[in-house]
C-alpha positions in Angstrom: 4.4 0.4 23.6 1.1 0.7 21.7 2.7 0.0 18.3 3.7 -3.5 19.5 0.0 -4.3 19.6 -1.2 -2.4 16.6 -3.1 -4.3 13.8 -2.7 -2.5 10.5 -5.6 -4.6 9.2 -7.9 -2.5 11.4 -6.9 0.7 9.5 -9.5 1.4 6.9 -7.2 4.0 5.4 -4.3 6.2 6.3 -6.5 9.3 6.5 -4.6 12.6 6.5 -4.8 14.7 9.6 -5.0 18.5 9.4 -2.1 19.3 11.6 -2.8 23.1 11.9 -6.4 22.7 13.2 -7.0 22.7 16.9 -5.8 19.4 18.3 -4.3 18.4 15.0 -0.7 18.2 16.2 -1.7 16.1 19.2 -3.6 13.7 16.9 -0.6 13.3 14.6 1.7 12.6 17.5 -0.8 10.1 19.0 -1.2 8.3 15.7 2.6 8.1 15.1 3.0 6.7 18.6 0.3 4.1 18.3 0.9 3.0 14.7 4.5 4.1 13.9 3.3 6.6 11.3 0.8 9.4 10.5 -0.2 11.3 7.4 -0.2 15.1 8.1 -1.7 17.8 5.9 -0.3 21.3 6.8 -2.9 24.0 6.5 -0.5 27.0 6.0 0.6 28.2 2.6 4.3 27.8 1.8 6.4 28.6 -1.2 8.6 25.5 -1.1 8.8 21.9 0.2 11.6 23.1 2.6 9.2 25.6 4.1 6.4 23.1 4.5 8.8 20.6 6.2 10.2 23.4 8.3 6.8 24.4 9.5 5.8 20.8 10.3 9.1 20.3 12.2 8.2 23.4 14.4 4.7 22.3 15.0 5.7 18.8 15.9 8.9 19.7 17.8 11.1 17.6 15.5 14.1 19.9 15.7 16.5 20.6 12.9 16.7 18.1 10.1 19.5 15.5 10.3 22.2 15.1 7.7 22.6 11.4 7.1 26.0 9.8 6.9 25.4 8.9 3.2 25.1 12.6 2.2 28.7 12.9 1.2 28.3 10.0 -1.1 25.5 11.8 -2.9 27.2 15.2 -3.0 24.2 16.5 -1.2 24.7 19.6 0.8 21.0 20.0 1.9 19.2 18.0 4.5 16.1 18.1 2.2 16.5 15.3 -0.3 14.5 15.2 -3.6 13.7 11.5 -3.8 15.0 9.8 -6.9 12.2 8.5 -9.2 13.4 4.9 -9.4 10.5 2.8 -10.6 11.4 -0.5 -8.9 11.0 -1.3 -5.2 14.0 -0.8 -3.1 13.3 -3.5 -0.6 12.5 -3.1 3.2 14.8 -0.6 4.8 15.2 2.1 7.4 16.7 5.5 6.5 20.0 6.6 7.9 21.9 3.6 6.6 25.2 4.6 8.2 23.7 5.7 11.5 23.6 3.7 14.7 20.3 2.0 15.5 17.7 4.6 16.8 19.6 7.7 15.6 17.0 8.7 12.9 13.7 8.5 14.7 11.5 10.2 12.2 11.3 10.3 8.4 9.1 13.0 6.8 8.2 12.5 3.2 6.4 15.5 1.5 4.5 14.9 -1.7 4.7 17.9 -4.0 3.2 15.9 -6.9 2.1 12.2 -6.9 2.8 9.7 -9.6 0.2 9.2 -12.3 -0.6 5.8 -10.9 0.9 3.8 -8.0 3.8 5.0 -6.0 2.6 4.1 -2.5 5.0 3.7 0.4 4.7 0.3 2.0 5.1 0.3 5.8 6.1 -2.8 7.8 5.4 -2.8 11.5 8.6 -4.8 12.1 8.7 -4.3 15.9 5.3 -5.8 16.3 6.3 -8.8 14.1 9.5 -9.1 16.2 7.4 -9.1 19.4 5.4 -12.0 18.0 8.7 -13.8 17.1 9.9 -13.3 20.7 6.8 -15.0 21.9 6.9 -18.0 19.5 10.6 -18.5 18.9 12.7 -16.6 21.5 15.9 -18.3 20.3 15.4 -17.0 16.8 14.5 -13.6 18.1 17.6 -13.3 20.2 19.8 -13.7 17.1 18.5 -10.4 15.8 19.8 -8.6 18.9 23.4 -9.8 18.3 25.8 -6.8 17.8 27.2 -8.3 14.5 24.0 -9.7 12.9 23.4 -7.0 10.3 25.8 -5.0 8.2 24.5 -2.5 5.7 26.7 -1.0 3.0 26.2 2.3 1.2 25.7 2.1 -2.5 28.1 4.3 -4.5 26.9 6.5 -7.4 29.7 5.0 -9.5 28.4 1.5 -8.8 29.2 -1.1 -6.2 29.2 -0.6 -2.4 31.3 1.4 -0.1 31.5 1.8 3.7 29.2 0.0 5.9 28.0 -0.2 9.5 27.4 -3.3 11.6 25.0 -3.7 14.5 21.9 -5.4 15.8 18.7 -5.5 13.8 16.6 -4.9 16.9 17.2 -3.6 20.4 15.0 -3.9 23.5 15.4 -1.4 26.3 15.0 -2.2 30.0 11.5 -0.7 29.9 10.5 -3.0 27.1 10.7 -0.4 24.4 11.7 -1.9 21.0 13.7 -0.1 18.3 14.9 -1.4 15.0 17.2 -1.0 12.0 15.8 -4.1 10.3 16.3 -3.9 6.6 16.2 -6.6 4.0 17.5 -5.4 0.6 20.6 -5.1 -1.6 22.5 -3.2 1.1 22.3 -6.0 3.7 24.7 -8.7 4.8 23.5 -11.1 7.5 26.0 -12.8 9.9 24.9 -16.4 10.1 27.6 -17.2 12.6 25.4 -15.7 15.4 23.0 -17.8 17.4 22.5 -21.6 17.1 22.3 -23.4 13.7 19.3 -22.2 11.7 18.1 -19.6 14.3 18.8 -16.6 12.0 17.2 -18.3 9.0 14.1 -19.0 11.1 14.0 -15.3 12.2 14.3 -14.0 8.7 11.8 -16.4 7.3 9.3 -15.3 10.0 9.8 -11.6 9.3 9.7 -12.0 5.5 6.4 -13.7 5.8 5.0 -11.2 8.3 5.9 -8.3 5.9 3.1 -9.6 3.6 0.5 -9.9 6.3 -2.2 -7.2 6.6 -1.7 -7.2 10.4 1.8 -5.8 10.0 1.7 -4.1 6.6 -0.1 -1.1 5.1 0.6 0.8 1.9 0.2 4.6 2.0 -0.2 6.7 -1.2 0.2 10.5 -0.7 -1.7 13.2 -2.5 -0.2 16.5 -3.3 0.4 18.6 -0.1 0.4 15.6 2.3 3.3 14.5 4.5 4.0 10.9 5.6 5.7 10.9 9.0 7.1 7.5 9.9 8.9 6.3 13.0 12.1 5.3 11.3 13.3 3.6 14.5 10.2 1.5 14.8 9.3 0.2 11.3 10.7 -0.5 7.9 9.4 0.9 4.6 9.7 0.3 0.9 8.8 2.1 -2.4 6.1 0.6 -4.5 6.1 0.6 -8.3 4.5 3.5 -10.1 3.7 5.0 -13.5 5.1 8.4 -14.3 3.5 11.3 -16.2 6.4 12.6 -18.3 4.8 16.1 -18.4 4.4 16.2 -14.6 6.8 13.7 -12.9 6.4 12.6 -9.4 8.1 14.9 -6.9 8.8 13.9 -3.2 11.0 15.6 -0.7 12.4 13.9 2.3 13.8 15.1 5.6 15.2 13.1 8.6 14.9 14.0 12.3 16.4 12.6 15.5 13.2 13.3 17.5 9.8 11.7 17.3 6.6 13.8 16.5 5.3 15.6 19.6 2.6 18.2 20.1 4.2 21.7 20.5 3.9 23.0 24.0 2.5 26.5 24.3 
């Protein structure tokens, strides 16, 4: 897995890729595979965010958008979610809170209109950090594979928390492929009964520190018309603070997919 060895500090910037130019789709797919994300800029005109995301899904073979398990809690009947303009960071998380690890493989975030200032999406290459933890402290890393280690609870519109789902924070396939649902925010409860004494605390301390290191973290701010495609099964993300223009508020539209970006075969 190339992403396990990626160094975000080597990225001068998350430059947008013109996905509709010759070779553009292939470049987006390669970047997403190597770094866990890519910024795409569709070249075709569209009347709505839904059409933009639908076109991108066709070009990159993402399939139909996925309705997350939390949709019924939000009274949301569309797979295209207009992101709430909450100013404060949400904390590190993956989308698809009530889905099993690896179900939602791609998040697409389309910027209709950026914030006046700020509003980047922070990306944490959590599988690369986990790979380093396995090398330096395998006992701590193993606690994050435990089937009861992480429970996430959905937040209710009426306040408080509702149903939750329990599972591992990371998974390692036989071929060495790593996937994750690592999150570290208000939705999370960690099971400290797993592993040996202190092993989970060591693991969390390592990851929390790594999330601030340039090797593992990059902040991506979208301009109007750009789409952030992130491998939701391979990294965590967070919303950075921003300043709003009351006359032209920030507008972002999100869709989730169960497939990774791929170049469309002709």
